N, C-alpha and C positions, 0 to 999 in steps of 0.2 A: 592620479597615478598610483597611489598606494592602494586605493580601492581595488585596482586590477591586479595588484600583485597578492592581495589578501583573498581574493576570488580564486586566482590561480592556484594558491597554496593549499587553499580548502579543497578545491578539485582535485589536486594531487592526492591529497589524504584521503579523500572519498574513494577515488579510483584504486589506491592500494588497499584500502580496507575490502572493498567489493572483490578484488581480484585474490586477496587472501581467503576470504570465505568461499568464493566461487572455486578457488583451487583444491578445495578439501577432497572433492570427488568420492563423497561418501553415499553408499547406496541408501543408508537410513536417512541422511538429511534430503537426498534428492526426493526421496518418496514422500517425506515431511513435508517439504516445502510445496511440492506440488499437490499434495493433499489440502494444505491448508489455504492454497490460492482457488480452490475451487467454491463454489456457491452452496453447494448441498452440505457440506460439512458444518456451515454455521446455524443450519435449521434447529438443531436441538438447542442451541444457545438462545436463540430468538424465541423458541417455543417455551424454554425455563424462564426468560425475563417476561414474557407475556403470562404464564401462570403465576409467577410471584407477583405480578402486578394485580391479576386478578383476584388473587386471593387476599391482598392487602388493601384494596381500594375499590370503591364503588365503580361499576362498569362505565359510567359517564366520565369518571376521572381518568380511567383507563384508555378510553378512547382519545382524550385530549393527550395523554402522555404519549401514545402510539403516534398520533398525528404530529407531535411536536418532534419526536423522535425521527419519524419519515421525513418531514420537512427539513431538519437538521442534516440528515444522510444527504438528501437531494441537495441542498445548498452547497455542502462541502464537496460533493461530487462534481457538481458544476462549476464550482469556483476554482477547483484544481484543474478540470479539463478544459475549460472554456477561457480562463485567465491566466492560471499561473502557468501550466504548460506552455502556451504560446509565447508569453513572455520571457520564460526561462530558455526556452527553444534548445534543450538539452536532448541529445540522441540518447536513445536506449542502448544498454551495452551489446546487444546483439544486432543492432542495426548494421548493415553492411558498411554503411558510410561512417562509422564510428572507428577511430584509430585502434582502439584496443579489441576489436571484433574478433582478431586471430587469437587473442589471449583467453577469450570468454569460452567457458565449458557450458554446453547445453546437453542436458542428458535426453 
């Protein structure tokens, strides 16, 4: 019983924090967040990491590092989307079935 009260309390805190940030309605932050959720914006960072690896290590070591990084990202993505998300079964804030959908601002 105490477990469900803690989960409910944490969920309320999470919702309040989300709505506080979401309620700012700043054109700068709307642009910033939409930019950094895109895939292309991260290409320079990946290229920089690859460049640093190639400058500091033998190419065979770099291949191993890149493979390890790719496997780690794939594992984390699959773990989140295939295991954690279905277990938690939490609605996205903008989902029409979510009780807070009317309070969520989407630019």
